[in-house]
N, C-alpha and C positions, 0 to 999 in steps of 0.2 A: 437431079442432081450431077453436076459433072466434076471429075476428079483430074487434076496434074500430076500427072505419076510420069516420074524420069527411071530410068533404068541404075540400079548398082553403079554400076561404071560409071555412068555422070554424074551423078551424086559424090562419087569418091572422088572424080577429079576436077568437080567444081570445090569440094572441099582442101584436096591436097597439091592439086594440081600433075602436071606431068614433067616441069622443068624441076631438075636436079636441084639447083640450089633453093627452091621453095618446099621440097620430097624432104631436101635436108635438112630446114629448119623447122619443117613437122615432127620431123624425126625426133627433134631435140627437142619436145615436148615432153610434162610428167605423161609417166605412163597411166595413170589415170585420167590425166586430161582429156588424152586421145582415144581411151577405151570411151570416154562419153562424146567426142568427138564424132568416132566412127560410129554410133548409132546413125547418121544420119541415111548411112548406105545399110542398114541390116535390114530386110524386110522384117522382121521380126521384133521391129522395137518398137516400144508403147508407149515412147516418150516424144517422138517426132515423127508426126504423119503427114501425109501428101494435103496441099491445098486441095480445099472443095471451093467450086465456081455455083454458084445459086441463081444468076441471073444474068440476062443480055447483059446487064448495066453492072456488073463488078467488074473493077476498076482492069483485070488483066486482059479482058476481053473488050475494053471501050477502051482502053490506053495503051495497045501496042506498044510496049520496047524493047530491048535487048536484054538479055537476062546479064549479070556481073557475077560471076564465079569469083574466089581468091584471087588468081594471077591477075583478073584483070583490074582487082582492087586494088592490090599491090601495088602494081606498074601504072596506074595513072597519073600521070605526071600534075593533072591539076588536083589532088587529092593534098588536102594542109591535113597535119599530124601534130597533136601538143609539142613544142618541145619545154627544157626547162623553165624559161622566161614565162611563157604562155603555157601557163597547166589551170587555170580557172573559168568555168564556168560562173557566166551571172545572169541571175534573174532579177530583172527588170519588171515592178505589177502598175499597172496602167488602169487606175480606176480603184474600185474593191474588188476584193473576189468575196464577200462573207456580207452579210446584211448589218454586224455590227463589226466593229475598228479587232475585238478579239478571235474572231473568226474566221476574220480574216489574215489576221496576223497567222494564227496558228496553221489555217489552209498550204500560206505559202510557206510552211515551214515546214509541212508534211512533204510538199513538193520538193523543196530542198532535198529535206532527208532521203527522199526515195532517189532524187538524180545523183546524189553521192554516192547513193548503195551500187545504182546502174551502171556510173560509169566510173567504177572502183578505182581509187588512187588518185580522181582529182578532187581539185578544191571546188568546190561551189558556195557562190557569196552570194546577197541576197543585196540589190541595190533599195534606197529608199523607198516605198509606192509612190508612183507623180498621180495627178490625175490628168487626161486627157487632155486638156486647156493647156500643157506645159508641152505638150508636142507639138502644138500649133498644126493637125490633122487637118484634113476634110472632114466630114459626115455625112451623114445622111439618114433619111428615113426612108425603108427599104418597100416600095410598092407592093411587094406582095405580102411579105409575113408583118410590115409596118411595124418594125421594131426600128432602133438604132441602130444604123453601123459605122463604122471608121475604118481608114483609108488604109490598109496597110501597109503599102508601100509609104507613104510618109511614114508612118511608124517607123516602116526600116531606117529609112533615112535619120529619123533622132536617136536612135538606139547606136547608127553607126558613128554618129558624134561625139555618142554617150563610151564608148567600149573603152573599158581600162587597158592601159599598158598592156598587163599583164593578162588579160582576158586570151583564150581559145576562142571565145565565142561569146555572144550575150543576146539572151532571147528574152522577147517581150511575152509577157503573159494577161489575158484579161478575161473577162466577163460581159464584153461587149463585142458585138458582130462583126465579122471581120466583112468588107469588099476589096476585090482588089484593081477596079475598073467601072467606069461608069455602066459598062454591056453584062457585067457579071450581075447574080445574085447574091453569090456571098462567097467565101473561100474559108476552110474550116483555120489556116497558116500559109506562111509564105515565109521564105526564108532565101538568105544570098550565100551560097556557099563560100564565094571570093571573101568576100565582105564580113564571112563568120558571125552573121546577124541573124535573126528569125523572130517571127509575132505568131503566137497561137490564140486563139479563142475559144474558152471553153461555155459559151453560148448558149449554144445546140446541145449542149451533152445535159442541159438539168431535164426532167420526167419529161415536164409541162414542154416545152418549145414547140414542139409540132402538135398540141394541143389547141381546141378551138376558147379554151377557158386562158390560155397565155397572158400574160398579166403585163408581158413586156412590150405590148402595141401600142403604138402611140398616134395620136389623131393625125393623119396624114394630110388635113386641110391646113393643119398649123403651122406657120409662118415659121420660118427660121432661118436666121442668119447665120451667115457662114461662119462670122465670127463667136457668138454666142454661144459656150459652152455651157451657159448654166443650162441648160437640156438635159444635163449628164446629172446636172443636182438629181440624185434620189433614183438614179434608174434602176430597172430593176435587176433583182440579182436571183438566181435557179437558189432553190435550201440546198446544203452542201448535205451528201448523202454519200455512202460506201460506193453506189454505181458512179456519182458522178465526178471523185477522188481516181476513182480507178481509169475511168475514159480521159482524165487531165492526164495522170500517172504518164498512162497508152500513147497520147498528141505528144506528150510534152520527153517522152526519150524517144520516140520516131525520128521528130524534127530533128530534134538532136544527132540521131543517128546520122543522116542525111548530110550536115555540118562534116562529119567526121568523115563522109565520103561513101558511105553505104547508100545502094540504089538500092529499088523497091526490090524485093524479095521474089524470087518466082519457081525457089525449089523446094519449101516444104513451108507447111503453116508457119508463119514466124512474124513476131513483131510487123518489120521491113515491110512485110506485103501491105501495097497501095491500098486505098478505101476511095470509093466514091458515093458512101451514104452511110450513116447512122446502121444500119444493119448489118452492113460490114465491117464497121468498124468495131465494133460489138462482136465480131467471129474471128477476128484475128485476136489472138496471145497475145501475155506478156511478155514471152519470152522470145528469146531469138533463135533461130534453128542454130545447128552447128556450122554452117557455112557462116554465117552472119556474125555465131560468137566470135569464132575465129579473124572475120575482120575487124572488130573492135577489140579484141585481146591484144590482136598485132598493134590497133592505135594508139592502146592505154598502155599495155602492159602488165594489164592484173593478172594475179592469180587465180582463177575460174573456183576452188573451193573457199578462198576466201572474201568475192564479189559473192557467190552464194549465201552465204553465210551472214551476210552482211544484206544482204535483200530478208531472209530472215528474221534478222535482228528488228529491219526496218518497221515488218509486218508485228513481230512482238511486243512492241515497244508502243505502251499503252500512249503517251502525248510526244510530242516533237520536240521540248526541251534540249537544247545541245547548246553544253557549256561554253560560255564565254561568249554566244552566238547571238547575237541583237538584230530586227528591225531596224533599229533605229525609235523606234516610238518609245515614249514613256509607257510604264503599265503601271491602270491605278492599281492594279493585283495582280495574284500570283498563281488565278483558275486557268490552268489548262484542260482544255477541250479531251475528251476522248477521240482517238484516230478512229474514225469508221471504217478498218477494214475488213467487214464483212465477207465485201464480195473478193477478195485477196486470198482466203482461206484454201479454195482449192489449188490455186498457185504455189501456194507454199507445200501443200504438201508434194505437188509436181518439185518444185526446187529438190524436197529432202529426199525423192526416189534419185535425182540427179545425183545426189551429195554420195548416195550408198553406194552409186559407179563408180563415181572418182573416187573412192574410197576405199574401194572393193581390195 
């Protein structure tokens, strides 16, 4: 195992900058917020640790890219930020996320609530779920895994046309595997930062995807017409578990973070680290490091205490019901499934420790 270790001065400069204007902006932050963010360059910090690399296939080793400090983020001319007219994140579900309508509806609302807490201060809205056929995307059966896949680029084109006027961004989510082009095996997600659109799949986050017993395999000898979307009728959906929900929340917030202009983090263990494979994605924490937290705070304008409190509340709330919010479906009953948050408990304890630092 290898550790990516930066000096205290390097981390301090990455967080605060040496630009007098940005230093002044930092000094205007609440004293408690600065106390927490300063943990980035405190060697005795038990809240933010270094990045660890476990194999040559890990992202930083296999995808070298320049790091992005706060000053580079702040000065990026191509970076887009929410405006008073565009402060909504839209979520478009493609296909079903659960084996029943009730499970699918609840899962979408759990993700909505998490995004509202993570990007605190912005509005998250749900669009009516659509079947794959509505997107008119290309699809295939993967030669290696023998599962159904839909074309990510075609979905992005569909989402761009559907993007509402008040949207900062629109993101599609699906339990169907994705591929970006014929020569690629798969992709977890794809986004267009200039268009403010993204599509992310949770198909490979099920506990059985890489198992020989995986039930989503399709007979590759099956002749499938490029216009016959009936192949997606009753497609395989993994069981909803706490780990699946945690992985989904990680992917969704990581990729939306890119739309805000946050590049892959190379400073400390952070949600915005790149990941090449599921094992590496699982090592990536749910939280942002102080440098990326300052970037997101700059883009959105939230209060760090209120944001952390909202995340704790999301974990503590047993159901996803939010007054006045509807997915547009009629409900035959008022059943609310308990939100499976067991996998988030350790993170909740971490947030509470952060709140203790800020409120000290």
